[in-house]
ZAMI-279592 format. One record per residue (C-alpha): x, y, z; residue in three letters. Coordinates in steps of 0.25 Angstrom, whole numbers. Layout:
BEGIN
<px X; py Y; pz Z; residu ALA>
...
END
This chain:
BEGIN
<px 583; py 6; pz 510; residu MET>
<px 586; py 22; pz 509; residu ARG>
<px 599; py 20; pz 502; residu THR>
<px 594; py 15; pz 490; residu LYS>
<px 586; py 28; pz 485; residu PRO>
<px 600; py 36; pz 489; residu LYS>
<px 607; py 26; pz 480; residu ILE>
<px 598; py 28; pz 469; residu PHE>
<px 598; py 43; pz 470; residu ILE>
<px 613; py 44; pz 470; residu ALA>
<px 613; py 34; pz 457; residu PHE>
<px 604; py 44; pz 450; residu ILE>
<px 612; py 56; pz 454; residu LEU>
<px 625; py 49; pz 449; residu LEU>
<px 618; py 45; pz 435; residu ILE>
<px 614; py 61; pz 434; residu PHE>
<px 628; py 65; pz 437; residu VAL>
<px 634; py 56; pz 427; residu ASN>
<px 624; py 61; pz 417; residu TYR>
<px 629; py 75; pz 419; residu LEU>
<px 643; py 72; pz 418; residu MET>
<px 642; py 65; pz 405; residu LEU>
<px 634; py 76; pz 400; residu LYS>
<px 644; py 86; pz 403; residu PHE>
<px 655; py 76; pz 398; residu LEU>
<px 649; py 72; pz 386; residu PHE>
<px 638; py 81; pz 381; residu PHE>
<px 638; py 95; pz 376; residu GLU>
<px 637; py 106; pz 386; residu ARG>
<px 628; py 117; pz 379; residu ILE>
<px 626; py 132; pz 383; residu SER>
<px 614; py 138; pz 377; residu VAL>
<px 607; py 152; pz 382; residu PRO>
<px 593; py 149; pz 388; residu SER>
<px 588; py 163; pz 384; residu ILE>
<px 590; py 174; pz 374; residu ILE>
<px 585; py 187; pz 378; residu ASN>
<px 584; py 199; pz 369; residu PHE>
<px 580; py 212; pz 376; residu PRO>
<px 572; py 222; pz 368; residu TYR>
<px 585; py 231; pz 364; residu ASP>
<px 593; py 219; pz 359; residu LYS>
<px 593; py 212; pz 346; residu SER>
<px 605; py 202; pz 346; residu GLU>
<px 610; py 192; pz 357; residu ILE>
<px 622; py 183; pz 355; residu ARG>
<px 624; py 170; pz 363; residu PHE>
<px 632; py 157; pz 363; residu LYS>
<px 628; py 142; pz 363; residu ILE>
<px 639; py 133; pz 369; residu LYS>
<px 642; py 119; pz 369; residu SER>
<px 655; py 110; pz 373; residu ASP>
<px 653; py 103; pz 360; residu ASN>
<px 659; py 110; pz 348; residu PRO>
<px 652; py 101; pz 338; residu GLU>
<px 638; py 105; pz 341; residu LEU>
<px 630; py 111; pz 330; residu VAL>
<px 620; py 122; pz 335; residu TRP>
<px 607; py 127; pz 329; residu LYS>
<px 597; py 138; pz 334; residu LEU>
<px 583; py 138; pz 330; residu LYS>
<px 573; py 149; pz 333; residu GLU>
<px 559; py 153; pz 326; residu ASN>
<px 558; py 167; pz 331; residu LEU>
<px 556; py 178; pz 320; residu SER>
<px 564; py 189; pz 328; residu TRP>
<px 576; py 181; pz 330; residu LEU>
<px 588; py 176; pz 322; residu GLU>
<px 602; py 170; pz 326; residu PHE>
<px 616; py 171; pz 320; residu ASN>
<px 624; py 159; pz 324; residu THR>
<px 640; py 155; pz 325; residu TYR>
<px 644; py 141; pz 327; residu GLN>
<px 656; py 140; pz 335; residu GLY>
<px 662; py 127; pz 343; residu LYS>
<px 652; py 123; pz 353; residu GLY>
<px 646; py 137; pz 353; residu THR>
<px 635; py 145; pz 345; residu LEU>
<px 637; py 159; pz 344; residu GLU>
<px 623; py 165; pz 342; residu VAL>
<px 618; py 180; pz 338; residu LEU>
<px 602; py 181; pz 341; residu ALA>
<px 596; py 193; pz 334; residu LYS>
<px 583; py 199; pz 334; residu ILE>
<px 579; py 200; pz 319; residu LYS>
<px 566; py 206; pz 322; residu LYS>
<px 561; py 211; pz 334; residu ARG>
<px 546; py 208; pz 337; residu PRO>
<px 537; py 220; pz 337; residu LEU>
<px 530; py 215; pz 350; residu LEU>
<px 534; py 220; pz 364; residu ASN>
<px 538; py 211; pz 375; residu GLY>
<px 546; py 198; pz 375; residu GLU>
<px 547; py 188; pz 364; residu HIS>
<px 551; py 174; pz 366; residu LYS>
<px 558; py 164; pz 357; residu GLY>
<px 566; py 152; pz 358; residu LYS>
<px 578; py 147; pz 352; residu VAL>
<px 582; py 131; pz 350; residu GLU>
<px 596; py 127; pz 351; residu VAL>
<px 600; py 115; pz 343; residu TYR>
<px 613; py 107; pz 344; residu ILE>
<px 616; py 97; pz 333; residu ASN>
<px 601; py 98; pz 328; residu ASP>
<px 596; py 95; pz 342; residu LYS>
<px 587; py 104; pz 350; residu LYS>
<px 595; py 108; pz 363; residu LYS>
<px 590; py 120; pz 370; residu GLN>
<px 581; py 132; pz 368; residu SER>
<px 584; py 147; pz 370; residu ILE>
<px 574; py 157; pz 374; residu LYS>
<px 573; py 170; pz 366; residu VAL>
<px 567; py 182; pz 373; residu LEU>
<px 565; py 195; pz 366; residu LEU>
<px 561; py 208; pz 373; residu SER>
<px 553; py 219; pz 364; residu VAL>
<px 553; py 232; pz 371; residu LYS>
<px 541; py 241; pz 366; residu PRO>
<px 548; py 250; pz 357; residu ILE>
<px 537; py 259; pz 350; residu ILE>
<px 538; py 265; pz 337; residu GLY>
<px 534; py 280; pz 336; residu ILE>
<px 528; py 285; pz 323; residu PHE>
<px 516; py 294; pz 319; residu PRO>
<px 502; py 290; pz 322; residu GLU>
<px 498; py 296; pz 308; residu SER>
<px 503; py 300; pz 295; residu LEU>
<px 495; py 308; pz 284; residu GLU>
<px 499; py 306; pz 269; residu LEU>
<px 493; py 315; pz 259; residu ASN>
<px 500; py 309; pz 246; residu ASP>
<px 505; py 297; pz 240; residu ASN>
<px 518; py 298; pz 248; residu SER>
<px 528; py 291; pz 259; residu ILE>
<px 530; py 294; pz 273; residu LYS>
<px 540; py 289; pz 282; residu VAL>
<px 538; py 288; pz 296; residu ILE>
<px 547; py 285; pz 308; residu GLU>
<px 545; py 274; pz 318; residu ILE>
<px 552; py 280; pz 331; residu LYS>
<px 557; py 272; pz 342; residu ASN>
<px 552; py 274; pz 356; residu SER>
<px 562; py 264; pz 363; residu GLY>
<px 577; py 261; pz 362; residu SER>
<px 576; py 248; pz 356; residu GLY>
<px 575; py 243; pz 342; residu ILE>
<px 561; py 247; pz 336; residu LEU>
<px 555; py 237; pz 327; residu ASN>
<px 542; py 240; pz 319; residu TRP>
<px 534; py 237; pz 306; residu GLU>
<px 523; py 244; pz 299; residu ALA>
<px 511; py 238; pz 293; residu LYS>
<px 498; py 243; pz 286; residu ASN>
<px 486; py 237; pz 280; residu ASN>
<px 483; py 246; pz 268; residu ASN>
<px 495; py 244; pz 258; residu THR>
<px 489; py 250; pz 246; residu GLU>
<px 490; py 264; pz 252; residu ASN>
<px 502; py 263; pz 262; residu ILE>
<px 515; py 256; pz 261; residu LYS>
<px 524; py 255; pz 273; residu LEU>
<px 540; py 253; pz 272; residu LYS>
<px 549; py 252; pz 284; residu LYS>
<px 560; py 259; pz 278; residu ILE>
<px 570; py 259; pz 291; residu SER>
<px 569; py 255; pz 306; residu SER>
<px 561; py 268; pz 309; residu ASN>
<px 555; py 272; pz 296; residu LYS>
<px 542; py 268; pz 290; residu LEU>
<px 538; py 273; pz 276; residu GLN>
<px 524; py 275; pz 273; residu ILE>
<px 521; py 275; pz 258; residu LYS>
<px 506; py 280; pz 255; residu VAL>
<px 499; py 278; pz 242; residu LYS>
<px 485; py 284; pz 240; residu PHE>
<px 478; py 274; pz 232; residu LYS>
<px 463; py 276; pz 228; residu ASN>
<px 463; py 289; pz 236; residu PHE>
<px 455; py 301; pz 232; residu ARG>
<px 460; py 314; pz 234; residu LEU>
<px 460; py 319; pz 248; residu ASN>
<px 455; py 306; pz 253; residu GLU>
<px 460; py 301; pz 266; residu SER>
<px 462; py 288; pz 272; residu LYS>
<px 469; py 282; pz 284; residu GLU>
<px 478; py 269; pz 285; residu GLU>
<px 485; py 262; pz 297; residu THR>
<px 499; py 259; pz 297; residu VAL>
<px 503; py 250; pz 308; residu LYS>
<px 517; py 251; pz 315; residu ILE>
<px 522; py 239; pz 323; residu ILE>
<px 533; py 242; pz 332; residu SER>
<px 540; py 235; pz 344; residu ASP>
<px 530; py 245; pz 352; residu GLY>
<px 518; py 238; pz 347; residu GLY>
<px 509; py 242; pz 335; residu GLU>
<px 505; py 257; pz 331; residu LYS>
<px 497; py 263; pz 319; residu GLU>
<px 500; py 275; pz 310; residu VAL>
<px 488; py 280; pz 304; residu THR>
<px 491; py 285; pz 290; residu ILE>
<px 482; py 296; pz 284; residu PHE>
<px 481; py 296; pz 270; residu MET>
<px 475; py 309; pz 263; residu HIS>
<px 476; py 309; pz 248; residu TYR>
<px 481; py 323; pz 245; residu LEU>
<px 493; py 321; pz 235; residu PRO>
<px 501; py 333; pz 231; residu LYS>
<px 497; py 331; pz 217; residu ARG>
<px 484; py 324; pz 212; residu PHE>
<px 479; py 321; pz 198; residu ILE>
<px 464; py 318; pz 197; residu ASN>
<px 458; py 307; pz 187; residu LYS>
<px 457; py 318; pz 175; residu PHE>
<px 473; py 320; pz 176; residu GLY>
<px 471; py 334; pz 183; residu MET>
<px 483; py 336; pz 193; residu GLU>
<px 481; py 343; pz 205; residu PHE>
<px 491; py 348; pz 216; residu VAL>
<px 489; py 349; pz 231; residu TYR>
<px 489; py 363; pz 236; residu ILE>
<px 490; py 364; pz 252; residu LYS>
<px 482; py 375; pz 258; residu LYS>
<px 490; py 388; pz 263; residu GLY>
<px 490; py 403; pz 262; residu ASN>
<px 496; py 413; pz 253; residu PHE>
<px 495; py 428; pz 248; residu LEU>
<px 485; py 430; pz 237; residu MET>
<px 487; py 442; pz 228; residu GLY>
<px 497; py 450; pz 223; residu SER>
<px 505; py 461; pz 231; residu SER>
<px 506; py 469; pz 218; residu GLU>
<px 490; py 467; pz 217; residu ASN>
<px 492; py 470; pz 202; residu ILE>
<px 477; py 469; pz 198; residu GLU>
<px 471; py 476; pz 211; residu ASN>
<px 464; py 463; pz 215; residu ASP>
<px 477; py 455; pz 220; residu GLU>
<px 478; py 460; pz 235; residu LYS>
<px 487; py 451; pz 242; residu VAL>
<px 480; py 443; pz 253; residu HIS>
<px 482; py 430; pz 261; residu PRO>
<px 474; py 418; pz 257; residu VAL>
<px 473; py 405; pz 265; residu ASP>
<px 470; py 393; pz 257; residu ILE>
<px 463; py 384; pz 267; residu LYS>
<px 462; py 371; pz 259; residu LYS>
<px 471; py 362; pz 252; residu ASP>
<px 467; py 359; pz 237; residu PHE>
<px 472; py 353; pz 224; residu TYR>
<px 474; py 361; pz 211; residu ILE>
<px 476; py 357; pz 199; residu GLN>
<px 492; py 359; pz 195; residu VAL>
<px 489; py 365; pz 181; residu ALA>
<px 477; py 371; pz 174; residu GLU>
<px 465; py 361; pz 170; residu THR>
<px 469; py 356; pz 156; residu THR>
<px 460; py 353; pz 144; residu GLN>
<px 462; py 338; pz 145; residu LYS>
<px 457; py 339; pz 160; residu GLU>
<px 445; py 348; pz 157; residu TRP>
<px 442; py 339; pz 145; residu GLN>
<px 442; py 326; pz 154; residu LYS>
<px 432; py 332; pz 163; residu VAL>
<px 423; py 341; pz 154; residu MET>
<px 424; py 333; pz 140; residu LYS>
<px 428; py 347; pz 132; residu ASN>
<px 438; py 356; pz 131; residu ASN>
<px 434; py 371; pz 131; residu PRO>
<px 449; py 376; pz 129; residu SER>
<px 453; py 386; pz 119; residu HIS>
<px 468; py 381; pz 118; residu PHE>
<px 464; py 366; pz 115; residu LYS>
<px 476; py 365; pz 106; residu GLU>
<px 484; py 367; pz 118; residu CYS>
<px 481; py 353; pz 122; residu GLY>
<px 474; py 345; pz 133; residu GLU>
<px 485; py 349; pz 143; residu ASP>
<px 483; py 363; pz 141; residu CYS>
<px 473; py 371; pz 151; residu PRO>
<px 458; py 371; pz 148; residu VAL>
<px 453; py 385; pz 146; residu GLU>
<px 442; py 392; pz 140; residu ASN>
<px 433; py 387; pz 153; residu VAL>
<px 425; py 397; pz 161; residu SER>
<px 425; py 396; pz 176; residu TRP>
<px 411; py 389; pz 175; residu LEU>
<px 417; py 378; pz 166; residu ASP>
<px 427; py 376; pz 177; residu THR>
<px 416; py 374; pz 187; residu GLN>
<px 411; py 363; pz 178; residu LYS>
<px 423; py 357; pz 177; residu PHE>
<px 425; py 356; pz 191; residu MET>
<px 412; py 350; pz 195; residu ARG>
<px 413; py 338; pz 184; residu LYS>
<px 427; py 335; pz 188; residu LEU>
<px 423; py 334; pz 202; residu SER>
<px 411; py 326; pz 198; residu ASP>
<px 421; py 317; pz 190; residu LEU>
<px 431; py 316; pz 200; residu ASP>
<px 423; py 313; pz 213; residu SER>
<px 426; py 317; pz 227; residu LYS>
<px 436; py 328; pz 221; residu THR>
<px 431; py 343; pz 221; residu LYS>
<px 437; py 351; pz 210; residu TYR>
<px 435; py 365; pz 208; residu ARG>
<px 443; py 379; pz 204; residu LEU>
<px 453; py 385; pz 214; residu PRO>
<px 449; py 398; pz 221; residu THR>
<px 457; py 410; pz 218; residu GLU>
<px 465; py 408; pz 231; residu GLU>
<px 468; py 394; pz 229; residu GLU>
<px 472; py 396; pz 214; residu TRP>
<px 482; py 407; pz 219; residu GLU>
<px 487; py 399; pz 230; residu TYR>
<px 490; py 387; pz 222; residu ALA>
<px 495; py 395; pz 210; residu SER>
<px 506; py 404; pz 218; residu ARG>
<px 512; py 391; pz 225; residu GLY>
<px 517; py 398; pz 236; residu GLY>
<px 523; py 409; pz 227; residu VAL>
<px 519; py 424; pz 231; residu ASN>
<px 523; py 429; pz 217; residu GLU>
<px 517; py 435; pz 204; residu ASN>
<px 519; py 421; pz 198; residu PHE>
<px 525; py 407; pz 204; residu ILE>
<px 537; py 411; pz 196; residu PHE>
<px 539; py 424; pz 203; residu GLY>
<px 536; py 438; pz 198; residu ARG>
<px 537; py 435; pz 184; residu CYS>
<px 529; py 426; pz 175; residu LEU>
<px 537; py 421; pz 162; residu LEU>
<px 533; py 413; pz 150; residu ASP>
<px 540; py 401; pz 154; residu SER>
<px 532; py 401; pz 168; residu ASP>
<px 518; py 402; pz 162; residu ALA>
<px 509; py 403; pz 149; residu ASN>
<px 505; py 418; pz 149; residu PHE>
<px 506; py 431; pz 141; residu ASN>
<px 521; py 433; pz 144; residu ALA>
<px 522; py 444; pz 135; residu MET>
<px 516; py 452; pz 147; residu TYR>
<px 524; py 448; pz 159; residu PRO>
<px 524; py 454; pz 173; residu ILE>
<px 531; py 468; pz 172; residu LYS>
<px 547; py 465; pz 172; residu GLY>
<px 546; py 451; pz 168; residu CYS>
<px 550; py 445; pz 155; residu LYS>
<px 540; py 444; pz 143; residu LYS>
<px 537; py 430; pz 136; residu GLY>
<px 528; py 422; pz 127; residu LEU>
<px 514; py 423; pz 126; residu TYR>
<px 509; py 410; pz 122; residu ARG>
<px 494; py 413; pz 119; residu LYS>
<px 489; py 400; pz 123; residu LYS>
<px 488; py 389; pz 135; residu THR>
<px 499; py 379; pz 137; residu LEU>
<px 499; py 366; pz 143; residu LYS>
<px 498; py 366; pz 158; residu VAL>
<px 510; py 363; pz 167; residu LYS>
<px 519; py 370; pz 156; residu THR>
<px 526; py 379; pz 166; residu PHE>
<px 530; py 377; pz 179; residu LYS>
<px 521; py 374; pz 191; residu PRO>
<px 521; py 383; pz 204; residu ASN>
<px 526; py 378; pz 217; residu ASN>
<px 513; py 370; pz 220; residu PHE>
<px 514; py 363; pz 206; residu GLY>
<px 503; py 371; pz 199; residu LEU>
<px 506; py 375; pz 184; residu TYR>
<px 501; py 386; pz 175; residu ASP>
<px 497; py 395; pz 188; residu VAL>
<px 502; py 407; pz 179; residu HIS>
<px 496; py 407; pz 165; residu GLY>
<px 491; py 398; pz 155; residu ASN>
<px 476; py 399; pz 159; residu VAL>
<px 470; py 407; pz 169; residu SER>
<px 463; py 398; pz 180; residu GLU>
<px 449; py 400; pz 184; residu TRP>
<px 447; py 399; pz 200; residu THR>
<px 435; py 397; pz 208; residu ALA>
<px 435; py 412; pz 214; residu SER>
<px 428; py 423; pz 210; residu SER>
<px 434; py 437; pz 208; residu TYR>
<px 434; py 448; pz 218; residu ASP>
<px 445; py 459; pz 217; residu SER>
<px 447; py 458; pz 233; residu LYS>
<px 447; py 443; pz 234; residu TYR>
<px 434; py 442; pz 240; residu GLU>
<px 426; py 429; pz 237; residu LYS>
<px 414; py 434; pz 230; residu LYS>
<px 407; py 425; pz 219; residu GLU>
<px 406; py 430; pz 206; residu SER>
<px 406; py 427; pz 191; residu PHE>
<px 420; py 431; pz 190; residu ASP>
<px 430; py 420; pz 193; residu LYS>
<px 445; py 422; pz 196; residu ILE>
<px 455; py 416; pz 186; residu VAL>
<px 470; py 415; pz 190; residu LYS>
<px 484; py 413; pz 184; residu GLY>
<px 483; py 420; pz 170; residu GLY>
<px 484; py 413; pz 157; residu SER>
<px 491; py 412; pz 144; residu TRP>
<px 484; py 424; pz 140; residu PHE>
<px 487; py 433; pz 152; residu ASN>
<px 499; py 442; pz 155; residu PHE>
<px 508; py 439; pz 167; residu ALA>
<px 501; py 448; pz 176; residu ILE>
<px 488; py 440; pz 175; residu TYR>
<px 496; py 427; pz 178; residu CYS>
<px 500; py 431; pz 192; residu ARG>
<px 495; py 422; pz 204; residu SER>
<px 488; py 433; pz 210; residu ALA>
<px 481; py 438; pz 198; residu ASN>
<px 465; py 438; pz 198; residu ARG>
<px 459; py 438; pz 186; residu ASN>
<px 444; py 434; pz 184; residu TYR>
<px 434; py 430; pz 173; residu GLN>
<px 418; py 427; pz 172; residu LYS>
<px 416; py 413; pz 177; residu GLN>
<px 409; py 410; pz 163; residu ASP>
<px 421; py 415; pz 156; residu THR>
<px 430; py 405; pz 147; residu ALA>
<px 443; py 410; pz 142; residu LYS>
<px 454; py 402; pz 135; residu ASN>
<px 464; py 408; pz 146; residu TYR>
<px 456; py 403; pz 158; residu ILE>
<px 457; py 388; pz 163; residu GLY>
<px 458; py 384; pz 177; residu PHE>
<px 463; py 372; pz 187; residu ARG>
<px 456; py 363; pz 196; residu SER>
<px 457; py 362; pz 211; residu LEU>
<px 453; py 351; pz 220; residu ILE>
<px 446; py 354; pz 234; residu GLU>
<px 446; py 345; pz 245; residu PHE>
END
């Protein structure tokens, strides 16, 4: 009775052995790797899929966004180059699966493992931009592997991002709908292998040049210090002394024109009207300029306009040059509109035009200001005192000289003054924006 089970088991084993022999003799033997493992520092791996049957047609299928294959079909062999086309931006291990098809029939699956090491992008935590400009920041790599990163921002109106290389991000800022001196913050997200970080963009609208709604052009002057006065002390009230300009400001690049005055005040008091609307407004008193500034400030809300102080005017007009004139010791008729029949001693005589000319006729100074010598003298906010003491009076300082003046009175250091209710056809002004 016990021999029957043994015979039955032996029969089953014989059938199984015969099956294996038949499979070995008549079916294809396939060699497929069970796993492909990409370490964090590798982006390519080569492997082979082999078979005893040279007629087999191989096909690989995967649905991984970060993986791609280059294959070469040989006799009974499929050579494969597996490549990471885009490394995921999350740390840890990423898993996937590749299906092996032979003659359109699924035969086996290959596991794919990808290790992502935390490689952190190092970049500035904040940037400050004051003008419509482009800044490029470097995304540095804290590790030894490949750094993958991308940048995103929500506000596409003011900030444009562009990845210009594997380690550089271009940030382009446009100040749309900003008021002068207005500040805003925006956040840019940089997603790298090490996770997500933020860069704060401080946008402070302080352009190098600014044109207001009335077409008046201003240039940005940074605070600083300079030596005011003249070492020659020609007029006995020009003692050289250091001055510290404590605040930045905007000043008009040219003298206020007849056109600009008329837009605000709806009249034109100028004597030289025939010169044209682009010529400086003149024949205005210091008191008239105060009315102009108040009205301009009201019309251009949240912007405060005023005359420059004597110190601000001389600092801006010199443009960093410590000479009689921005052109050097001498002033020529090709440099400015003045009475060149009476030049500085030892300098060349020239034309006396006897009238104003259009603003910006001559070259500007280093700060971009025109007509700081000649054309029209310019009212300042300061009262006159021979010792530079700040005492209020009805005598207001005018600077720069005019078409009417000799060269000596057109020097940067020269200090002339007039009663605040005086209006002359050789006195105008330029505006300053305070913030």
